C-alpha positions as CSV (number, residue, x, y, z in Angstrom):
1,M,7.9,-21.0,-5.9
2,S,4.5,-20.5,-7.6
3,A,2.2,-18.0,-9.2
4,L,-1.1,-17.1,-7.6
5,T,-4.4,-16.6,-9.4
6,L,-7.6,-15.4,-7.8
7,S,-10.7,-15.7,-10.0
8,D,-14.0,-14.0,-9.0
9,L,-13.2,-14.4,-5.4
10,R,-16.1,-13.6,-3.1
11,K,-16.8,-13.7,0.7
12,S,-20.1,-13.3,2.5
13,Y,-20.9,-13.2,6.2
14,G,-24.5,-13.9,7.1
15,G,-25.7,-13.0,3.6
16,V,-23.7,-9.7,3.6
17,D,-21.1,-9.5,0.9
18,T,-17.7,-8.3,2.0
19,I,-15.4,-9.3,-0.9
20,H,-17.0,-8.6,-4.3
21,G,-15.4,-10.6,-7.1
22,I,-11.6,-10.2,-6.8
23,D,-9.7,-11.1,-10.0
24,L,-5.9,-11.0,-9.6
25,E,-2.9,-12.7,-11.2
26,I,0.4,-12.7,-9.3
27,A,3.5,-13.9,-11.1
28,D,6.0,-16.4,-9.8
29,G,8.5,-14.5,-7.6
30,E,6.5,-11.3,-7.5
31,F,6.1,-9.1,-4.3
32,V,2.5,-7.8,-4.3
33,V,1.2,-5.6,-1.6
34,L,-2.6,-5.4,-0.8
35,V,-3.3,-1.9,0.6
36,G,-6.4,0.0,1.7
37,S,-8.1,1.5,4.6
38,S,-9.3,-0.5,7.7
39,G,-12.2,-2.8,6.8
40,C,-11.6,-2.8,3.1
41,G,-11.1,-6.6,3.0
42,K,-7.4,-7.0,2.5
43,S,-6.8,-9.3,5.5
44,T,-9.9,-11.3,4.5
45,V,-8.5,-11.9,1.1
46,L,-5.1,-13.0,2.6
47,R,-6.8,-15.4,5.0
48,M,-8.8,-16.9,2.1
49,I,-5.6,-17.5,0.2
50,A,-4.1,-19.1,3.3
51,G,-7.2,-21.3,3.8
52,L,-8.0,-19.7,7.2
53,E,-11.3,-18.3,5.8
54,D,-13.8,-20.3,3.6
55,V,-14.4,-19.0,0.1
56,S,-18.0,-18.1,-0.6
57,A,-17.5,-18.2,-4.4
58,G,-14.6,-18.1,-6.9
59,T,-11.3,-20.0,-7.1
60,I,-7.8,-19.8,-5.8
61,R,-5.0,-21.4,-7.8
62,I,-1.4,-21.7,-6.6
63,G,0.7,-22.6,-9.6
64,N,-1.5,-25.1,-11.6
65,R,-3.3,-26.4,-8.5
66,D,-6.8,-25.4,-7.5
67,V,-6.6,-25.0,-3.7
68,T,-10.0,-23.3,-3.1
69,R,-11.2,-26.2,-0.9
70,V,-7.8,-27.6,0.1
71,P,-7.1,-27.4,3.9
72,A,-4.7,-24.7,5.0
73,A,-2.0,-27.2,6.1
74,S,-2.0,-28.7,2.6
75,R,-1.7,-25.6,0.5
76,G,2.0,-25.1,0.7
77,V,1.8,-21.5,2.0
78,A,3.4,-19.9,5.0
79,M,1.8,-16.9,6.8
80,V,3.5,-14.4,9.1
81,F,1.1,-12.5,11.4
82,Q,1.1,-9.1,13.1
83,S,1.7,-10.9,16.4
84,Y,4.9,-12.9,16.5
85,A,3.1,-16.0,17.8
86,L,6.3,-17.6,19.2
87,Y,6.2,-20.3,21.8
88,P,7.7,-18.5,24.9
89,H,9.1,-21.7,26.5
90,M,10.9,-22.7,23.4
91,T,14.3,-21.4,22.2
92,V,14.7,-19.8,18.8
93,R,16.0,-23.1,17.4
94,E,12.9,-25.0,18.8
95,N,10.5,-22.3,17.4
96,L,12.1,-22.6,14.0
97,S,12.0,-26.4,13.9
98,F,8.5,-26.9,15.5
99,G,6.5,-27.0,12.3
100,L,9.1,-29.4,10.7
101,R,9.0,-31.7,13.6
102,N,5.2,-31.9,13.4
103,M,5.6,-32.7,9.7
104,R,7.9,-35.6,10.8
105,T,10.8,-34.2,8.8
106,P,14.0,-36.2,9.3
107,R,16.3,-34.8,12.0
108,D,19.1,-34.0,9.5
109,G,16.7,-32.2,7.3
110,I,15.4,-30.1,10.2
111,A,18.9,-29.1,11.2
112,Q,19.9,-28.1,7.7
113,Q,16.7,-26.0,7.1
114,V,17.0,-24.3,10.5
115,A,20.6,-23.4,9.8
116,H,19.8,-22.1,6.4
117,A,17.0,-19.9,7.7
118,A,19.1,-18.7,10.6
119,T,21.9,-17.7,8.2
120,I,19.6,-15.8,5.9
121,L,18.0,-13.9,8.8
122,E,21.2,-13.5,10.9
123,L,19.8,-15.5,13.8
124,D,22.9,-17.8,14.1
125,T,24.0,-16.4,17.4
126,L,20.4,-16.3,18.9
127,L,19.4,-19.9,18.3
128,D,19.6,-20.8,22.0
129,R,17.8,-17.8,23.3
130,L,14.1,-17.6,24.5
131,P,11.7,-15.1,22.8
132,A,11.7,-13.0,26.0
133,Q,15.5,-12.4,25.5
134,L,14.9,-11.0,22.0
135,S,14.1,-7.5,20.7
136,G,10.9,-6.9,18.7
137,G,12.8,-7.0,15.4
138,Q,14.6,-10.2,16.3
139,R,11.3,-11.9,17.3
140,Q,9.8,-10.9,14.0
141,R,12.8,-12.4,12.2
142,V,12.2,-15.6,14.0
143,A,8.5,-15.6,12.9
144,I,9.7,-15.0,9.3
145,G,12.3,-17.8,9.7
146,R,9.6,-20.2,10.9
147,A,7.9,-19.6,7.5
148,I,11.2,-19.9,5.5
149,V,12.1,-23.4,6.9
150,R,8.9,-24.8,5.5
151,E,10.0,-23.8,2.0
152,P,6.5,-22.8,1.0
153,A,5.2,-22.1,-2.5
154,L,3.9,-18.8,-1.3
155,F,4.6,-16.4,1.6
156,L,1.8,-14.4,3.1
157,F,2.4,-11.4,5.4
158,D,-0.5,-9.8,7.4
159,E,0.8,-6.4,8.7
160,P,3.9,-8.0,10.2
161,L,5.6,-4.8,11.1
162,S,2.8,-2.9,12.7
163,N,3.9,-3.7,16.3
164,L,7.4,-2.4,15.8
165,D,8.6,1.1,16.6
166,A,9.4,3.5,13.7
167,D,13.1,2.8,13.5
168,L,12.6,-1.0,13.6
169,R,10.0,-0.8,10.9
170,V,12.5,0.9,8.6
171,R,15.1,-1.7,9.2
172,M,12.7,-4.6,8.8
173,R,11.4,-3.2,5.5
174,H,14.9,-3.3,4.2
175,E,15.4,-6.8,5.5
176,L,12.1,-8.0,3.9
177,A,13.1,-6.5,0.6
178,S,16.5,-8.1,0.8
179,L,15.0,-11.4,1.8
180,H,12.7,-11.3,-1.2
181,K,15.6,-10.8,-3.6
182,R,17.6,-13.6,-2.0
183,L,14.8,-16.1,-2.0
184,G,13.1,-15.1,-5.3
185,A,9.9,-16.0,-3.5
186,T,6.3,-15.1,-4.4
187,M,5.1,-12.9,-1.6
188,V,1.7,-11.3,-0.8
189,Y,1.8,-8.6,1.9
190,V,-1.0,-6.8,3.6
191,T,-0.6,-3.3,5.1
192,H,-2.3,0.0,5.7
193,D,1.0,1.7,5.8
194,Q,1.7,3.6,2.6
195,V,5.5,3.7,3.1
196,E,5.6,-0.1,3.4
197,A,3.4,-0.4,0.3
198,M,5.4,2.0,-1.8
199,T,8.8,0.8,-0.9
200,L,8.3,-3.0,-0.8
201,A,5.9,-3.7,-3.7
202,D,6.6,-4.8,-7.3
203,R,2.9,-4.0,-7.7
204,L,0.2,-2.5,-5.5
205,V,-3.3,-3.8,-5.2
206,V,-5.5,-1.0,-3.8
207,L,-8.7,-2.3,-2.2
208,D,-11.8,-0.3,-1.5
209,R,-14.8,-1.9,0.2
210,G,-14.0,-5.4,-0.9
211,Q,-13.2,-4.5,-4.5
212,I,-10.0,-3.7,-6.4
213,A,-9.8,0.0,-7.0
214,Q,-6.5,-0.2,-8.9
215,V,-3.5,-2.5,-9.7
216,G,-0.1,-1.1,-10.8
217,T,3.4,-0.3,-9.8
218,P,3.7,2.0,-6.9
219,L,4.8,5.0,-9.0
220,D,2.1,4.4,-11.6
221,V,-0.5,4.3,-8.9
222,Y,0.9,7.5,-7.4
223,H,1.2,9.4,-10.7
224,H,-1.8,8.0,-12.4
225,P,-4.5,7.1,-9.9
226,A,-7.5,5.5,-11.7
227,N,-10.1,7.1,-9.4
228,V,-10.7,9.6,-6.6
229,F,-10.4,6.8,-3.9
230,T,-6.9,5.8,-5.0
231,A,-5.8,9.4,-5.4
232,G,-7.0,10.1,-1.9
233,F,-5.5,7.0,-0.3
234,I,-2.0,7.0,-1.9
235,G,0.1,10.0,-0.9
236,S,1.1,11.7,2.3
237,P,0.1,14.3,3.2
238,R,-3.3,13.5,1.7
239,I,-4.0,14.9,-1.8
240,N,-6.2,18.1,-2.0
241,L,-9.5,17.3,-3.8
242,L,-11.4,20.3,-5.0
243,D,-14.8,20.6,-6.7
244,A,-14.6,22.2,-10.2
245,T,-16.6,22.9,-13.3
246,V,-15.6,23.0,-17.0
247,L,-16.5,26.4,-18.3
248,S,-15.5,25.8,-21.9
249,K,-13.6,23.4,-24.2
250,D,-11.3,24.3,-27.1
251,G,-9.8,21.3,-28.8
252,T,-8.0,19.3,-26.2
253,E,-7.9,22.1,-23.7
254,A,-10.5,22.9,-21.1
255,L,-11.1,26.1,-19.1
256,I,-11.8,24.9,-15.5
257,E,-13.1,26.9,-12.6
258,L,-12.4,25.7,-9.0
259,A,-14.9,26.2,-6.2
260,G,-13.9,29.6,-4.9
261,G,-13.5,31.1,-8.4
262,T,-9.9,30.2,-9.4
263,R,-9.6,29.4,-13.2
264,F,-7.0,27.5,-15.1
265,V,-6.5,25.8,-18.5
266,A,-5.6,22.1,-18.7
267,A,-5.4,19.4,-21.3
268,A,-8.4,17.1,-20.8
269,D,-10.1,14.6,-23.2
270,G,-13.7,13.6,-23.0
271,V,-15.0,16.6,-21.1
272,A,-17.5,19.3,-22.2
273,A,-18.7,22.7,-21.0
274,G,-20.8,22.3,-17.8
275,D,-19.2,19.1,-16.7
276,R,-18.6,18.7,-12.9
277,L,-15.1,17.6,-12.0
278,T,-12.9,16.9,-9.0
279,V,-9.4,18.4,-9.3
280,G,-6.6,16.7,-7.3
281,L,-3.5,18.8,-6.2
282,R,-0.9,16.9,-4.3
283,P,0.6,19.0,-1.4
284,E,4.2,18.3,-2.6
285,H,3.4,19.7,-6.1
286,L,2.5,23.1,-4.7
287,G,5.1,26.0,-5.0
288,L,5.6,29.5,-3.7
289,T,6.9,30.9,-7.0
290,A,4.5,32.7,-9.3
291,N,3.9,31.6,-12.9
292,A,1.4,33.2,-15.2
293,E,0.1,29.9,-16.6
294,W,-0.1,28.1,-13.3
295,I,-3.0,27.6,-10.9
296,A,-2.9,30.5,-8.4
297,L,-4.4,29.8,-5.0
298,E,-4.7,31.8,-1.7
299,M,-4.5,29.6,1.4
300,R,-5.3,30.6,4.9
301,A,-2.5,29.0,7.0
302,D,-3.8,27.7,10.3
303,A,-1.0,25.3,11.4
304,V,2.6,24.6,10.4
305,E,4.9,21.6,11.0
306,A,8.5,22.4,10.5
307,L,10.6,19.2,10.3
308,G,13.8,20.7,9.0
309,H,14.0,18.7,5.8
310,S,10.4,19.8,4.9
311,T,7.6,22.1,6.0
312,F,3.9,21.1,6.2
313,V,1.2,23.8,6.1
314,Y,-2.4,23.1,7.0
315,G,-5.3,25.5,6.4
316,T,-8.2,26.3,4.1
317,I,-8.9,27.7,0.6
318,P,-11.8,30.1,0.3
319,G,-14.8,28.3,-1.1
320,A,-13.0,25.0,-1.3
321,G,-12.4,24.0,2.4
322,E,-9.5,22.1,4.0
323,F,-6.1,22.3,2.2
324,R,-2.5,21.0,2.7
325,A,0.8,22.1,1.3
326,K,4.3,20.6,1.6
327,F,7.6,22.3,0.8
328,D,11.2,21.0,0.8
329,G,13.4,22.5,3.4
330,H,12.4,25.1,6.1
331,H,10.0,27.9,5.2
332,A,8.8,30.5,7.7
333,V,5.1,30.7,7.5
334,A,3.0,33.1,9.6
335,V,0.1,31.4,11.5
336,P,-2.6,32.5,11.2
337,G,-1.8,34.1,7.9
338,T,-2.3,34.1,4.1
339,L,-0.1,32.1,1.7
340,A,0.0,32.5,-2.1
341,L,0.4,29.0,-3.7
342,F,1.0,28.0,-7.3
343,A,0.5,24.6,-9.1
344,D,1.4,23.4,-12.5
345,P,-1.8,22.4,-14.4
346,A,0.0,19.5,-16.0
347,R,0.4,18.0,-12.6
348,A,-3.3,18.4,-11.6
349,L,-5.3,15.2,-11.5
350,L,-8.8,15.4,-13.0
351,F,-11.7,13.1,-12.2
352,D,-15.2,13.0,-13.6
353,S,-18.4,13.2,-11.7
354,A,-18.3,9.4,-11.1
355,G,-14.8,9.8,-9.6
356,Q,-13.0,8.1,-12.5
357,A,-9.7,9.6,-13.9
358,I,-10.0,11.7,-17.0
359,A,-7.5,10.9,-19.8
360,R,-5.0,13.7,-20.2
361,R,-1.4,14.5,-20.6
362,Q,0.3,14.3,-17.2
363,V,3.8,14.9,-16.0
364,D,5.7,12.3,-14.0
365,R,8.2,14.3,-12.0
């Protein structure tokens, strides 16, 4: 397997820049997930790595080899797409061996590599079936197996689970994680699904409008988002972002007032009285128990989703607009009605007027 290095990678269409100087190093054997909203450029980056899109500027290196201008077939990468792209008239065995036969691999070698991939993906009993006789999850395993038999330097996945139902997605996530451990392969995976991103990645690369917004482990990105975009994208339900003002500063602590008048004290470096801020409160960090030093909020509850294991409440905060709360277990909430909420200031995320995170002491729990 091989490491991957992207240096000042850029892409333009008709003079319009869509990828703006991506710099990224992926270690040998690492599982990296590119995540972001639709149109952020994640699939374009993946296709440039694969050689399916020309590079406008910058370089792509796989291991010690510059492949920026190397044809896709000669890069030593294998790509698994959203659609299974299986040949309907070929059996599983024939689909798995098709690429090897085109490469004129010796017959004994083909049989050995197909058997190896089939064992890894538990396709042994399905080798003589046609794609129409397979479930969605089985078809996707065949598509992955077709990549494995090529023994590539790099695996690329472009939203491979998006066509599966919820239960199959869970099972395929587990299978992909297990496959990565067994192969020790370098994998780059594109998705817009946060659960896939958080559960599969060694590191997340959050993209925003063709640029890297943040790179880090899933938990680091969740607990310490570098900017408002990352805070708003990572987390479900979506984080609550509230306008605020610094009223005063005493040493490392600031007195902050939210839109709507709620005040609280929090540790915050590099701020001064009069500064405009954005305060982020994750729905799952809100509680119903009063604490004198915590942020006290009054929420108008407009809708409730009771799921048994958790309760989601949607509504508004006076002067601050739309608001969301999440509680473990079942809670009876009157709708419409008023709900008193409390948040630990140490868990609040603070961002400056440019949307960048403010250095402060935070709690990871």
